[in-house]
BAPATOR-835072 format. One line per field, with one value per residue (C-alpha): residue number from 0; residue in three letters; z, x, y. Coordinates in nm, 4 decimals, always signed. Layout:
N
num: (NUM / ...)
residu: (ala / ...)
pz: (Z / ...)
px: (X / ...)
py: (Y / ...)
This chain:
409
num: (0 / 1 / 2 / 3 / 4 / 5 / 6 / 7 / 8 / 9 / 10 / 11 / 12 / 13 / 14 / 15 / 16 / 17 / 18 / 19 / 20 / 21 / 22 / 23 / 24 / 25 / 26 / 27 / 28 / 29 / 30 / 31 / 32 / 33 / 34 / 35 / 36 / 37 / 38 / 39 / 40 / 41 / 42 / 43 / 44 / 45 / 46 / 47 / 48 / 49 / 50 / 51 / 52 / 53 / 54 / 55 / 56 / 57 / 58 / 59 / 60 / 61 / 62 / 63 / 64 / 65 / 66 / 67 / 68 / 69 / 70 / 71 / 72 / 73 / 74 / 75 / 76 / 77 / 78 / 79 / 80 / 81 / 82 / 83 / 84 / 85 / 86 / 87 / 88 / 89 / 90 / 91 / 92 / 93 / 94 / 95 / 96 / 97 / 98 / 99 / 100 / 101 / 102 / 103 / 104 / 105 / 106 / 107 / 108 / 109 / 110 / 111 / 112 / 113 / 114 / 115 / 116 / 117 / 118 / 119 / 120 / 121 / 122 / 123 / 124 / 125 / 126 / 127 / 128 / 129 / 130 / 131 / 132 / 133 / 134 / 135 / 136 / 137 / 138 / 139 / 140 / 141 / 142 / 143 / 144 / 145 / 146 / 147 / 148 / 149 / 150 / 151 / 152 / 153 / 154 / 155 / 156 / 157 / 158 / 159 / 160 / 161 / 162 / 163 / 164 / 165 / 166 / 167 / 168 / 169 / 170 / 171 / 172 / 173 / 174 / 175 / 176 / 177 / 178 / 179 / 180 / 181 / 182 / 183 / 184 / 185 / 186 / 187 / 188 / 189 / 190 / 191 / 192 / 193 / 194 / 195 / 196 / 197 / 198 / 199 / 200 / 201 / 202 / 203 / 204 / 205 / 206 / 207 / 208 / 209 / 210 / 211 / 212 / 213 / 214 / 215 / 216 / 217 / 218 / 219 / 220 / 221 / 222 / 223 / 224 / 225 / 226 / 227 / 228 / 229 / 230 / 231 / 232 / 233 / 234 / 235 / 236 / 237 / 238 / 239 / 240 / 241 / 242 / 243 / 244 / 245 / 246 / 247 / 248 / 249 / 250 / 251 / 252 / 253 / 254 / 255 / 256 / 257 / 258 / 259 / 260 / 261 / 262 / 263 / 264 / 265 / 266 / 267 / 268 / 269 / 270 / 271 / 272 / 273 / 274 / 275 / 276 / 277 / 278 / 279 / 280 / 281 / 282 / 283 / 284 / 285 / 286 / 287 / 288 / 289 / 290 / 291 / 292 / 293 / 294 / 295 / 296 / 297 / 298 / 299 / 300 / 301 / 302 / 303 / 304 / 305 / 306 / 307 / 308 / 309 / 310 / 311 / 312 / 313 / 314 / 315 / 316 / 317 / 318 / 319 / 320 / 321 / 322 / 323 / 324 / 325 / 326 / 327 / 328 / 329 / 330 / 331 / 332 / 333 / 334 / 335 / 336 / 337 / 338 / 339 / 340 / 341 / 342 / 343 / 344 / 345 / 346 / 347 / 348 / 349 / 350 / 351 / 352 / 353 / 354 / 355 / 356 / 357 / 358 / 359 / 360 / 361 / 362 / 363 / 364 / 365 / 366 / 367 / 368 / 369 / 370 / 371 / 372 / 373 / 374 / 375 / 376 / 377 / 378 / 379 / 380 / 381 / 382 / 383 / 384 / 385 / 386 / 387 / 388 / 389 / 390 / 391 / 392 / 393 / 394 / 395 / 396 / 397 / 398 / 399 / 400 / 401 / 402 / 403 / 404 / 405 / 406 / 407 / 408)
residu: (met / his / thr / ile / pro / leu / arg / glu / ala / his / ala / leu / pro / arg / trp / arg / gln / pro / ile / thr / leu / leu / phe / leu / met / ala / val / ala / met / pro / leu / ala / phe / ala / thr / trp / ala / ala / leu / leu / asn / asn / phe / val / ile / glu / val / ala / gly / phe / asp / gly / arg / asp / ile / gly / leu / leu / his / thr / val / arg / glu / ile / pro / gly / phe / leu / ala / val / gly / val / ile / ala / leu / leu / leu / phe / ile / arg / glu / gln / val / leu / gly / leu / ile / ser / leu / ile / leu / leu / gly / ala / ala / thr / ala / leu / thr / ala / gln / phe / pro / ser / leu / gly / gly / ile / leu / thr / ile / thr / met / leu / ser / ser / ile / gly / phe / his / tyr / phe / glu / ala / val / asn / thr / ser / leu / gln / leu / gln / phe / leu / lys / ile / glu / arg / ala / pro / gln / met / leu / gly / trp / leu / leu / ala / ala / gly / ser / ala / ala / thr / leu / val / ala / tyr / gly / val / ile / met / leu / thr / trp / glu / ala / phe / glu / leu / ser / tyr / ala / ile / val / tyr / trp / val / ser / gly / gly / ala / cys / ala / ala / ile / ala / leu / phe / cys / leu / leu / ala / tyr / pro / arg / phe / glu / gly / glu / his / arg / gln / asn / thr / arg / met / val / leu / arg / arg / arg / tyr / trp / leu / tyr / tyr / thr / leu / gln / phe / phe / ala / gly / ala / arg / arg / gln / ile / phe / val / val / phe / ala / gly / phe / met / met / val / glu / arg / phe / gly / phe / glu / val / his / glu / val / thr / ala / leu / tyr / met / val / asn / leu / val / ala / asn / met / ile / phe / ala / pro / leu / met / gly / arg / leu / val / gly / lys / trp / gly / glu / arg / asn / ala / leu / met / phe / glu / tyr / ala / gly / leu / val / cys / val / phe / thr / leu / tyr / gly / gly / ile / tyr / trp / phe / gly / trp / gly / val / val / leu / ala / ala / thr / leu / tyr / val / val / asp / his / met / phe / phe / ala / leu / ala / leu / ala / leu / lys / thr / tyr / phe / gln / lys / ile / ala / asp / pro / ala / asp / ile / ala / pro / thr / ala / ala / val / ala / phe / thr / ile / asn / his / ile / ala / ala / val / phe / leu / pro / ala / leu / leu / gly / tyr / leu / trp / val / val / ser / pro / gly / ala / val / phe / ala / leu / ala / ser / leu / ile / ala / cys / gly / ser / phe / gly / leu / ala / thr / leu / ile / pro / arg / his / pro / ala / pro / gly / asn / glu / thr / arg / phe / ser / ala / his / leu / ala / ala / pro / ala / glu)
pz: (+0.0073 / -0.1057 / +0.1468 / +0.1489 / +0.3427 / +0.5943 / +0.4379 / +0.1129 / +0.2747 / +0.2397 / -0.1589 / -0.0787 / -0.0683 / +0.2715 / +0.3541 / +0.3147 / +0.4789 / +0.8474 / +1.0451 / +0.8973 / +0.9918 / +1.3438 / +1.3765 / +1.2366 / +1.4743 / +1.7440 / +1.6597 / +1.6028 / +1.9357 / +2.1720 / +1.9599 / +2.0688 / +2.4150 / +2.5412 / +2.4614 / +2.6137 / +2.9264 / +2.9335 / +2.9325 / +3.1111 / +3.4546 / +3.3747 / +3.1060 / +3.3513 / +3.6313 / +3.4336 / +3.1770 / +3.3378 / +3.7056 / +3.8152 / +4.1622 / +4.3362 / +4.3098 / +3.9341 / +3.8415 / +4.0312 / +3.8387 / +3.4986 / +3.5786 / +3.6689 / +3.3498 / +3.1622 / +3.2880 / +3.2171 / +2.8560 / +2.9532 / +3.1940 / +2.9104 / +2.6388 / +2.6101 / +2.3689 / +2.1051 / +2.0742 / +1.9676 / +1.7253 / +1.5409 / +1.4308 / +1.1933 / +1.1430 / +1.0598 / +1.3665 / +1.1618 / +1.0363 / +1.4144 / +1.5439 / +1.2823 / +1.3360 / +1.7315 / +1.6450 / +1.4316 / +1.7431 / +1.9722 / +1.7592 / +1.6665 / +2.0447 / +2.1461 / +1.8576 / +1.9988 / +2.3684 / +2.4160 / +2.2297 / +2.5323 / +2.8361 / +3.0842 / +3.3085 / +3.0983 / +2.7748 / +2.8938 / +3.0602 / +2.7341 / +2.5354 / +2.7387 / +2.7252 / +2.3568 / +2.3359 / +2.6120 / +2.3924 / +2.1107 / +2.3212 / +2.5198 / +2.1892 / +1.9976 / +2.2579 / +2.2903 / +1.9013 / +1.8712 / +2.1290 / +1.9057 / +1.5838 / +1.7190 / +1.8358 / +1.4892 / +1.2865 / +1.4546 / +1.4215 / +1.7592 / +1.7391 / +1.6607 / +1.8721 / +2.1933 / +1.9888 / +1.7621 / +2.0586 / +2.2130 / +1.9164 / +1.9103 / +2.2702 / +2.1811 / +1.8828 / +2.0920 / +2.3538 / +2.0747 / +1.9516 / +2.3138 / +2.3597 / +2.0550 / +2.1523 / +2.5044 / +2.3528 / +2.1024 / +2.3767 / +2.6087 / +2.3265 / +2.1642 / +2.4496 / +2.5796 / +2.2823 / +2.0464 / +2.3095 / +2.2134 / +2.3293 / +2.4446 / +2.1402 / +1.8888 / +2.0666 / +2.1036 / +1.7342 / +1.5939 / +1.8096 / +1.7639 / +1.4072 / +1.3443 / +1.5056 / +1.3179 / +0.9878 / +1.0234 / +1.1280 / +0.8112 / +0.5942 / +0.7230 / +0.6725 / +0.3314 / +0.1995 / +0.3524 / +0.2460 / +0.5065 / +0.6527 / +0.7041 / +0.9346 / +0.8822 / +1.1527 / +1.1682 / +1.4958 / +1.7371 / +1.7547 / +2.0925 / +2.4371 / +2.5283 / +2.8944 / +2.9177 / +3.2270 / +3.0659 / +3.0471 / +3.4172 / +3.4801 / +3.2120 / +3.3400 / +3.6985 / +3.5988 / +3.3882 / +3.6989 / +3.9331 / +3.6689 / +3.6548 / +4.0302 / +4.0499 / +3.7569 / +3.8917 / +4.2300 / +4.0414 / +3.7893 / +4.0652 / +4.3534 / +4.2418 / +4.0220 / +4.3229 / +4.5776 / +4.3671 / +4.3741 / +4.7390 / +4.9107 / +4.7386 / +4.5756 / +4.2202 / +3.9680 / +3.6289 / +3.4269 / +3.6841 / +3.6367 / +3.2834 / +3.2779 / +3.4869 / +3.2196 / +2.9474 / +3.1091 / +3.1366 / +2.7737 / +2.6705 / +2.8914 / +2.7367 / +2.3889 / +2.4896 / +2.6907 / +2.5588 / +2.2487 / +2.5055 / +2.7077 / +2.3991 / +2.3545 / +2.6937 / +2.6849 / +2.3699 / +2.5294 / +2.8879 / +2.8151 / +2.9515 / +3.3050 / +3.3932 / +3.2311 / +3.4356 / +3.7627 / +3.7021 / +3.6554 / +3.9613 / +4.1813 / +4.0877 / +4.1435 / +4.4980 / +4.5463 / +4.4140 / +4.5904 / +4.8996 / +4.8827 / +4.7941 / +5.1239 / +5.2729 / +5.1420 / +5.3654 / +5.6727 / +5.6979 / +5.5104 / +5.2217 / +4.9777 / +4.6234 / +4.4095 / +4.5293 / +4.4687 / +4.0951 / +4.0284 / +4.1377 / +3.9217 / +3.6117 / +3.7157 / +3.7756 / +3.4058 / +3.2750 / +3.4488 / +3.3164 / +2.9503 / +3.0507 / +3.0704 / +2.6890 / +2.7910 / +2.9253 / +2.5682 / +2.4256 / +2.6947 / +2.5791 / +2.2035 / +2.2951 / +2.4684 / +2.2764 / +2.0144 / +1.7486 / +1.6888 / +2.0603 / +2.0269 / +1.9685 / +2.2085 / +2.4682 / +2.4142 / +2.4819 / +2.7748 / +2.9355 / +2.8893 / +3.0778 / +3.3452 / +3.3686 / +3.4374 / +3.6899 / +3.9774 / +3.7928 / +3.8856 / +4.2868 / +4.3811 / +4.3335 / +4.5460 / +4.8099 / +4.8421 / +4.8437 / +5.2021 / +5.2928 / +5.1587 / +5.4052 / +5.7075 / +5.5661 / +5.2171 / +5.2733 / +5.3254 / +4.9892 / +4.8380 / +5.0919 / +4.9306 / +4.5890 / +4.7090 / +4.8287 / +4.4747 / +4.2939 / +4.5309 / +4.4274 / +4.0503 / +4.1226 / +4.2985 / +3.9886 / +3.7299 / +3.8691 / +3.7630 / +3.3727 / +3.2170 / +3.0546 / +2.7206 / +2.7127 / +2.4537 / +2.4064 / +2.6637 / +2.8543 / +3.0091 / +3.3283 / +3.5262 / +3.6407 / +3.3146 / +3.2173 / +3.5457 / +3.5469 / +3.1980 / +3.1541 / +2.7786 / +2.6303 / +2.5982)
px: (-0.0073 / +0.1438 / +0.2076 / +0.0543 / +0.1697 / -0.0833 / -0.1144 / -0.2211 / -0.4823 / -0.7800 / -0.7830 / -0.8835 / -1.2494 / -1.3962 / -1.4094 / -1.0414 / -0.9243 / -0.7334 / -1.0409 / -1.2473 / -0.9781 / -0.9667 / -1.3501 / -1.3378 / -1.0806 / -1.2740 / -1.5703 / -1.3582 / -1.2007 / -1.4897 / -1.6769 / -1.4118 / -1.3007 / -1.6368 / -1.7993 / -1.4975 / -1.5535 / -1.9143 / -1.8874 / -1.5801 / -1.6858 / -1.9951 / -1.7478 / -1.4644 / -1.6973 / -1.9549 / -1.7113 / -1.3518 / -1.4564 / -1.2690 / -1.2280 / -1.1174 / -0.7411 / -0.7852 / -0.9669 / -0.7041 / -0.4326 / -0.6368 / -0.6414 / -0.2730 / -0.1822 / -0.4074 / -0.2525 / +0.1196 / +0.1253 / -0.0025 / +0.3061 / +0.5168 / +0.3573 / +0.7002 / +0.7748 / +0.5984 / +0.8967 / +1.1164 / +0.8551 / +0.8330 / +1.1983 / +1.0411 / +0.6769 / +0.5007 / +0.2858 / -0.0385 / +0.0191 / +0.1213 / -0.1946 / -0.3944 / -0.2035 / -0.2620 / -0.6270 / -0.6374 / -0.4649 / -0.7154 / -1.0163 / -0.8715 / -0.7780 / -1.1326 / -1.2795 / -1.0782 / -1.1490 / -1.4023 / -1.1736 / -0.9595 / -1.1769 / -0.8931 / -0.6845 / -0.3804 / -0.5627 / -0.7715 / -0.4510 / -0.2706 / -0.5554 / -0.5935 / -0.2281 / -0.2678 / -0.5511 / -0.4299 / -0.1281 / -0.3414 / -0.5610 / -0.2707 / -0.0405 / -0.3447 / -0.4355 / -0.0682 / -0.0398 / -0.4062 / -0.3259 / -0.0276 / -0.2052 / -0.4780 / -0.2457 / -0.0599 / -0.3611 / -0.5784 / -0.5023 / -0.4424 / -0.7369 / -0.9817 / -0.8333 / -1.0653 / -1.3766 / -1.2856 / -1.1454 / -1.4876 / -1.6592 / -1.4190 / -1.5119 / -1.8844 / -1.8109 / -1.6573 / -1.9289 / -2.1883 / -2.0142 / -2.0258 / -2.3704 / -2.4544 / -2.2575 / -2.4297 / -2.7673 / -2.7496 / -2.5984 / -2.8877 / -3.1454 / -3.0346 / -2.8540 / -3.1503 / -3.3967 / -3.1590 / -2.9764 / -2.6354 / -2.3003 / -2.0120 / -1.8096 / -2.0576 / -2.0682 / -1.6902 / -1.6509 / -1.8873 / -1.7649 / -1.4018 / -1.4222 / -1.6145 / -1.3132 / -1.0573 / -1.2336 / -1.2801 / -0.9128 / -0.8027 / -1.0167 / -0.8269 / -0.5085 / -0.5784 / -0.7893 / -0.6190 / -0.2883 / -0.0141 / -0.0262 / +0.2803 / +0.3317 / +0.5576 / +0.7545 / +0.9365 / +0.8565 / +1.1648 / +1.2150 / +1.3984 / +1.2532 / +1.2026 / +1.2031 / +1.2291 / +1.2480 / +1.0168 / +0.7505 / +0.7507 / +0.3888 / +0.2427 / +0.4162 / +0.3004 / -0.0552 / -0.0768 / +0.0523 / -0.1984 / -0.4834 / -0.4081 / -0.4053 / -0.7112 / -0.8913 / -0.7729 / -0.9496 / -1.2697 / -1.2538 / -1.1890 / -1.4054 / -1.6898 / -1.8322 / -1.7721 / -1.9409 / -2.2678 / -2.2711 / -2.1479 / -2.3169 / -2.6419 / -2.6599 / -2.6961 / -2.7616 / -2.6108 / -2.8859 / -2.8859 / -2.4982 / -2.5386 / -2.8263 / -2.5694 / -2.3158 / -2.5779 / -2.6841 / -2.3116 / -2.2521 / -2.5559 / -2.4219 / -2.0936 / -2.2414 / -2.4098 / -2.1661 / -1.8218 / -1.8339 / -1.9739 / -1.6596 / -1.4460 / -1.6087 / -1.5558 / -1.1821 / -1.1485 / -1.3253 / -1.2007 / -0.8325 / -0.6655 / -0.5927 / -0.9530 / -1.1054 / -0.8606 / -0.9186 / -1.2960 / -1.2550 / -1.0516 / -1.2469 / -1.5713 / -1.3917 / -1.2940 / -1.6670 / -1.7353 / -1.4906 / -1.5711 / -1.9251 / -1.8743 / -1.6843 / -1.9865 / -2.2177 / -2.0261 / -1.9592 / -2.3078 / -2.5235 / -2.6394 / -2.8293 / -2.8293 / -2.9812 / -2.6661 / -2.4314 / -2.5891 / -2.5748 / -2.2277 / -2.1130 / -2.2683 / -2.1356 / -1.7730 / -1.7780 / -1.8744 / -1.5831 / -1.3367 / -1.4385 / -1.2577 / -0.9359 / -0.9011 / -0.7753 / -0.4416 / -0.4035 / -0.4324 / -0.2225 / +0.0842 / -0.0210 / +0.0513 / +0.3704 / +0.5429 / +0.7877 / +0.6197 / +0.8704 / +0.8021 / +0.4530 / +0.4852 / +0.7329 / +0.6041 / +0.2629 / +0.4017 / +0.6130 / +0.2920 / +0.0886 / +0.3283 / +0.3371 / -0.0404 / -0.0427 / +0.2370 / -0.0524 / -0.2376 / +0.0405 / +0.0098 / -0.2689 / -0.5749 / -0.4072 / -0.2979 / -0.6095 / -0.8115 / -0.6765 / -0.7805 / -1.1029 / -1.1673 / -1.0963 / -1.2561 / -1.4030 / -1.4721 / -1.1086 / -1.0185 / -1.2401 / -1.0788 / -0.7601 / -0.8966 / -1.0145 / -0.6647 / -0.5268 / -0.7781 / -0.6770 / -0.3194 / -0.4254 / -0.6133 / -0.2917 / -0.0872 / -0.3340 / -0.2963 / +0.0569 / -0.0581 / -0.0112 / -0.2925 / -0.1534 / +0.0741 / +0.3390 / +0.7069 / +0.9062 / +0.6027 / +0.5043 / +0.4421 / +0.3611 / +0.7238 / +0.8815 / +0.8934 / +1.0613 / +1.3164 / +1.4262 / +1.5786 / +1.6586 / +1.4257 / +1.5674)
py: (-0.0053 / +0.3402 / +0.6253 / +0.9453 / +1.2748 / +1.3989 / +1.7306 / +1.5557 / +1.3200 / +1.5893 / +1.5032 / +1.1485 / +1.0477 / +1.1045 / +0.7286 / +0.6936 / +1.0054 / +0.9616 / +1.0686 / +0.8067 / +0.5552 / +0.6761 / +0.6243 / +0.2795 / +0.1756 / +0.3281 / +0.1105 / -0.1960 / -0.2253 / -0.2193 / -0.4849 / -0.7534 / -0.6064 / -0.5126 / -0.8508 / -1.0268 / -0.8373 / -0.8716 / -1.2381 / -1.2973 / -1.3672 / -1.6128 / -1.7810 / -1.8534 / -1.9707 / -2.1831 / -2.3370 / -2.3343 / -2.3420 / -2.0583 / -1.9491 / -1.6144 / -1.7053 / -1.8002 / -1.4694 / -1.2724 / -1.4380 / -1.3633 / -1.0111 / -0.9963 / -1.1551 / -0.9322 / -0.6126 / -0.7314 / -0.5915 / -0.2590 / -0.2427 / -0.3458 / -0.1269 / +0.0546 / -0.2414 / -0.0553 / +0.1620 / -0.1417 / -0.2586 / +0.0957 / +0.0141 / -0.2453 / -0.1757 / +0.1506 / +0.2904 / +0.2677 / -0.0854 / -0.1882 / -0.0563 / -0.2394 / -0.5773 / -0.5293 / -0.4794 / -0.7891 / -0.9746 / -0.8549 / -0.9594 / -1.3015 / -1.3865 / -1.2989 / -1.4964 / -1.8061 / -1.7491 / -2.0167 / -2.2750 / -2.3045 / -2.3690 / -2.4349 / -2.2178 / -2.2497 / -2.1953 / -1.8896 / -1.7295 / -1.7727 / -1.6472 / -1.3603 / -1.2760 / -1.2572 / -1.0460 / -0.8343 / -0.7553 / -0.6677 / -0.4392 / -0.2540 / -0.2027 / -0.0881 / +0.1724 / +0.2905 / +0.3383 / +0.4590 / +0.7587 / +0.8372 / +0.8217 / +1.0475 / +1.3144 / +1.2941 / +1.2870 / +1.5682 / +1.9274 / +2.1023 / +2.3182 / +2.0397 / +1.7886 / +1.8301 / +1.8043 / +1.5136 / +1.3129 / +1.3509 / +1.2292 / +0.9252 / +0.8475 / +0.8629 / +0.6438 / +0.3854 / +0.4208 / +0.3453 / +0.0405 / -0.1055 / -0.0135 / -0.2099 / -0.5165 / -0.5099 / -0.4570 / -0.7493 / -0.9846 / -0.8928 / -0.9375 / -1.2536 / -1.4610 / -1.6296 / -1.5683 / -1.7735 / -1.9779 / -1.8507 / -2.0164 / -1.8449 / -1.9575 / -1.8294 / -1.4784 / -1.4669 / -1.5683 / -1.3034 / -1.0223 / -1.0867 / -1.1763 / -0.8452 / -0.6628 / -0.8379 / -0.7949 / -0.4217 / -0.3961 / -0.6236 / -0.3901 / -0.0831 / -0.2519 / -0.3129 / -0.0170 / +0.2750 / +0.4243 / +0.4732 / +0.8266 / +1.0003 / +1.3089 / +1.5840 / +1.4739 / +1.1226 / +0.9422 / +0.8753 / +0.4917 / +0.4946 / +0.5341 / +0.9040 / +1.0421 / +1.4037 / +1.6475 / +1.8958 / +1.6053 / +1.5475 / +1.6777 / +1.4804 / +1.1623 / +1.2148 / +1.3000 / +0.9870 / +0.7805 / +0.9461 / +0.8840 / +0.5292 / +0.4760 / +0.6418 / +0.4589 / +0.1168 / +0.1932 / +0.2825 / -0.0196 / -0.2883 / -0.1470 / +0.0747 / -0.2311 / -0.4675 / -0.2290 / -0.2437 / -0.6203 / -0.6796 / -0.4204 / -0.3740 / -0.7249 / -0.6064 / -0.8995 / -0.9531 / -0.7780 / -0.4913 / -0.4227 / -0.4548 / -0.1937 / +0.0183 / -0.0071 / +0.0791 / +0.4020 / +0.4835 / +0.4113 / +0.6302 / +0.9261 / +0.8906 / +0.9011 / +1.2247 / +1.4002 / +1.2882 / +1.5293 / +1.8083 / +1.7471 / +1.8073 / +2.1132 / +2.2215 / +2.1338 / +2.3224 / +2.6226 / +2.6053 / +2.4891 / +2.1901 / +2.3170 / +2.4150 / +2.1012 / +1.8867 / +2.0931 / +2.0481 / +1.6797 / +1.6040 / +1.8472 / +1.6321 / +1.3144 / +1.4183 / +1.4823 / +1.1317 / +0.9204 / +1.1096 / +1.0384 / +0.6567 / +0.6436 / +0.8072 / +0.5103 / +0.2808 / +0.5142 / +0.6627 / +0.3850 / +0.5974 / +0.4349 / +0.2568 / +0.5393 / +0.7637 / +0.4678 / +0.4127 / +0.7926 / +0.8427 / +0.5293 / +0.7114 / +1.0541 / +0.8897 / +0.7764 / +1.1105 / +1.2858 / +1.0274 / +1.1653 / +1.4742 / +1.2924 / +1.3652 / +1.7211 / +1.5114 / +1.3847 / +1.7454 / +1.8911 / +1.6638 / +1.7416 / +2.1006 / +2.0597 / +1.7649 / +1.7836 / +1.6266 / +1.3660 / +1.2449 / +1.1716 / +0.7807 / +0.6821 / +0.9146 / +0.7661 / +0.4258 / +0.5371 / +0.7047 / +0.3866 / +0.1956 / +0.4845 / +0.4770 / +0.0933 / +0.0928 / +0.1185 / -0.1761 / -0.4048 / -0.3701 / -0.1415 / -0.3673 / -0.6655 / -0.4296 / -0.2581 / -0.5722 / -0.6307 / -0.2720 / -0.3318 / -0.6222 / -0.3993 / -0.0567 / -0.0435 / +0.3319 / +0.3820 / +0.2564 / +0.5406 / +0.7915 / +0.7002 / +0.7559 / +1.0927 / +1.1770 / +1.0751 / +1.2929 / +1.5896 / +1.5272 / +1.5291 / +1.8549 / +2.0088 / +1.8814 / +2.0285 / +2.3770 / +2.3483 / +2.3456 / +2.6726 / +2.8709 / +2.8293 / +2.5161 / +2.4937 / +2.3583 / +2.5514 / +2.6559 / +2.2889 / +2.4128 / +2.7321 / +2.7119 / +2.6752 / +3.0527 / +3.1175 / +2.8534 / +2.9504 / +2.5932 / +2.5167 / +2.2482 / +1.9141)
């Protein structure tokens, strides 16, 4: 397939332009990943007979490729970034399609590792491609629409499962084959139908760690820690404390998806209007309130309606995390985007390696304390966000940059 500079891509038919490619990838990924996640717990218990130790091991294995996402940099020595992203997406789809064919602990761990490599490497590359393909002035709005497209695809996947699972007596194998196959087919189409888009700046193919990006790195670490607490414990709370059944949890997920479809584009517009500093401060202040109220549910016995509302609001605030992407887009050397996206993805997953296991012990003693810790992490994120300058740019990465007058690396 031939290569086309990004500056000439506007002459292509609309369906072959870079933004359409980004939307197709945003739709393809959730078809596989969301379906895998929706059926996972039932599948491993009913088919493979997993217990608590097995599921803990599974999630540990699943997070390892995220922690090792920095390996993307080495692959970029041999493979174009766009091609690597689509191959990773094909791997995710193929591994998802084959999930039910290996109903044993060893088989599921192996196929999970493969799908996780596809997912995490795709996500690292996808972030880089988004920041390269989207113009700075349009990036917040378009990132919001891409989030909405992913939510819509996930909503469709969940809706189809809910409507057809019992009505057609579907098996795990059929659902995994269809969803994973659809993801892989879309990725293969993109690999064959789209030219290789080439930016104006050739990407570095070595690890990049720059002092002037320290605030971005730190915010990524805090975001990963905070998100792990929510992902692991917020849903668990709904089941443990309030006895939510499968259909009730799924309904809550679907409400989240509809909210994201509606509000993600609006969040993107807010970032464009307010700027990254104000948008992130608003997000983190909101999350402080959310996690504090989560703790209050345990400490003061507040009810299920508040818990479900907070769960949805929490997801809506996370949509503002796109401001972290656009902040980096504005301060980065254009050649640093690909390697730094991989490094940042690894930093974001550091907490995933140890935090869930450690906080699981704290949860047994005091669930409210887990959310209190999340609130403190959000407070730290808020404090760091105040250091983002009004107009981020290379050489003006933090509010200290102009005063320090240090040469950019």
